[in-house]
N, C-alpha and C positions, 0 to 999 in steps of 0.2 A: 229358785223354781226350775224344775227338771222338765224336760220334755220328753215322752217317751212314746214310742212308736209300737203300737200293737196290732197284731193282725188277727181278725175275727174270720172265720172261715164264712164266706159270702159276702163280705163287705169289701170294699176298694181298700187297698194298702195306702192309699194318698192320705188317710186321715190320720191326724194327730190327736193325742190326749194330752193337756197339761194336767199334771198332778202335783199339787201345793203339798209342801211338807205337811204330814199329819193329816191329810185329807183324803187320804188312800180310802177306796171304797172296801166296804166289808167283803168278805168272800164268804160267800154261804156255802152250804155244804153241797148243793146241787151244782154249782160251778164248780166246785172243787173235785167232785166225780168226773165231770165234763172233762176238766184238763188232765185227771189221772188216767183218763179212760184214751185220750188222744195221746197222752206220754205213752201209755202201754203200746198203743197202735204203731207209735214211729218206733219204739224199741224194737216190736217184732219185725217192723219193714226192715229197719237199719241190720236185725240178725239175718233176715233173709236175704237182703242185698249183700251181706258179708258172705254168706254160705253160697251165693251165686257167684261173687267174684273168685271165691277159694275155688268152685268147681270150674270156672273158666279159666282160670290159672294153670289146675292141672290139666285142662285139656287143651290148653296154649302151650305147656311144656311137652306134652305128647306129640302135637303138631310139629313143634319145632324139632323134636327127636326124629320123627319121620322124614321131615324135610331134609334134615342133615343127612340122615342114612340115604336119601335118594339122591342129593346133591353129590355124594361121594360114589354112589352107583354110576351116576352120569358123567362124573370126570373119569373113572376107570374105563367106563364103556368108550369114552371119547379119546382117550389115551389109546385104547386098544385099536379102534377104527384110525387112528392118526399112523399107528405102526403099521396096520395093514394098508391103509392108503400110500406110504411111503415104498412098503415092500411092492405092491402092486404097480406102483410108478418106475420102480426098479426094475422089476420084470419087464415091463414095457419096454424100456430102454435098452435091455438085454437083447429082446426079442428082435427089436429094430435093429440093433447092430449085428445080431446072427443072420437076419434075414440080409442085410446089405452084405457080409460076408458071403453068403450063398450066391447072391447076384455078381459079386465080383467073381467068383471062383467060375461059375457058370460062364462068363464073358469071357475069362482068360481060357476056360476050355474050349469053348466055342471058337475064339481066334486062335486057338493052337491047332485045334482039328482042321479048321480052315487053311492054314499053313500047312500042316500035315498032308492034307489032301492035294494041295498044291504043289508040292514037292514031291508026291508019289506019282503026279503025272508027269511021266517023262517026256511024253513028246511036248508038252506046252513049257518044260524047262529047258528043251532044246532051242526052242523057237524063242525062249527069252534069253538065252544064252548063259544059263546057269549048267556048269559042267557036271557030268554023272558023278564025281567025287565028292558033290557038295550034297549033303544029307540035312534033316530037319535037327533044328538045334533051339532049345529054348533061350529065352534072354539071358539068364545067368552064363550059359554054356557058350553064348555067341560073345558074351563081356569078356569070360576067361581066355576064350581063343584069340580075341581083339588084344587082350594084356599081353598074353605068351607071345605073339607075334610082333609086338611093340617091344618087349624086352629082349627078343631073339635079335630083331633088327638095331638094338643099341641106342633106342630112344631113351634120353635119362628120366629117371622116374621123378616127377615132380606133380603136386598138385593138394587137394586138401587133406588134413591128417584123417578124415574120415573115409576119404576113397582110400589113402595108403592103408588104413586099416583093413578095409574091405578087400583090397587088392593083396595085401600080404596073407590075410586069412585065408582067401581063396587059392593064392599060388602056393604059398610056403607052409601052411598049416601052423604056423607058430603061435596063431593066437592074438589077442590084443595088447597083450603085454608089452611086446616088443615093436607095436605097429609104428610108433612113431619116430623110431631110429630108422636111419636109412640103411642100416646093416643088413636087414632082412630081405632088401631087394638083392635079387642073382648078383 
């Protein structure tokens, strides 16, 4: 005994038919025509579904291509903007550094002018006890004068190599190659 589950449109799928061997009902032409018609309709629907799937597959490939191109363009744009962003940041740092240098120079010039005007005011210098032989000098000029006086007075040259290098370069003009040797000192 075999149990065959069949589905007839309009009836519930839960019904089962029991077919005894050799007791199969005869298939008449009308039933066969209905089955053939349904099979043909199913074949047409299957063919339409397959053609729709093929069309959607082609559309999906096109969309993937476009998305890939857009992604590549976006990556290139982001890289370009990243470079621009870095360049702008570097420019801002440069502008900030240059602005600070201008401020420092302005302060030095204002300080120098202040000292210059003070030295140019001779009555004020006399009140302060500054002799007429003393004129205006910048800090490097004052340092050189102080070093020359110290060396002329016989003060032994001692200090850091960096200071020696500066002193040798300023006093002797020999450069930094002999700065560490004491032979450069007068």
